[in-house]
C-alpha positions, -999 to 999 in steps of 0.1 A, spaced: -402 342 506 -391 342 542 -414 321 563 -396 318 596 -377 350 606 -364 333 638 -344 307 619 -343 325 585 -361 297 566 -376 303 532 -406 286 517 -384 271 491 -363 253 518 -395 241 535 -409 228 502 -377 209 494 -377 192 529 -414 183 524 -408 168 490 -378 147 504 -400 135 532 -428 125 508 -402 107 486 -394 85 517 -431 78 524 -457 96 504 -486 90 529 -469 100 561 -484 128 581 -460 158 579 -462 184 606 -441 215 612 -420 198 640 -410 171 615 -400 196 589 -379 216 614 -363 184 627 -353 174 592 -337 208 588 -320 205 622 -338 236 634 -362 243 663 -394 263 664 -386 293 685 -416 315 687 -436 291 665 -456 319 650 -447 306 616 -462 271 622 -497 280 607 -480 292 575 -458 261 575 -489 239 577 -504 257 547 -471 251 528 -473 214 538 -508 212 525 -500 229 492 -468 209 486 -485 176 494 -514 183 471 -489 193 443 -468 162 450 -497 138 447 -511 155 416 -477 150 399 -477 114 411 -512 107 398 -525 94 431 -562 84 431 -587 110 443 -599 88 472 -563 84 485 -557 122 483 -591 131 498 -586 108 528 -551 120 535 -559 157 530 -590 156 552 -570 141 580 -543 168 576 -568 196 575 -586 182 606 -552 181 624 -546 217 613 -580 230 625 -576 212 659 -543 229 665 -556 263 654 -584 259 680 -559 251 707 -539 282 697 -570 304 700 -579 289 734 -544 295 748 -546 332 738 -579 339 756 -576 357 789 -594 329 808 -567 304 799 -537 324 813 -516 307 838 -507 339 857 
């Protein structure tokens, strides 16, 4: 499935990059910018970033399930990641409100 139409990136490509990053350090915090940097791409409109975050969460959960990580390790990591995701969603919503326009 095409996730980023600006760069023509599929979910399969994103999952492969995430898995490679997790193989390097399975507890690192992976964000869309890190994924795009690993693919030598840039976010253009960045409209795909919320979907990329969802793919990161799914892929990370699947990776740790295959790796048989303990529940406490996974819960701590996933709660930090979801908190990061929600904070960025709130920032997106605030930027889109009329009262936050620069012009």
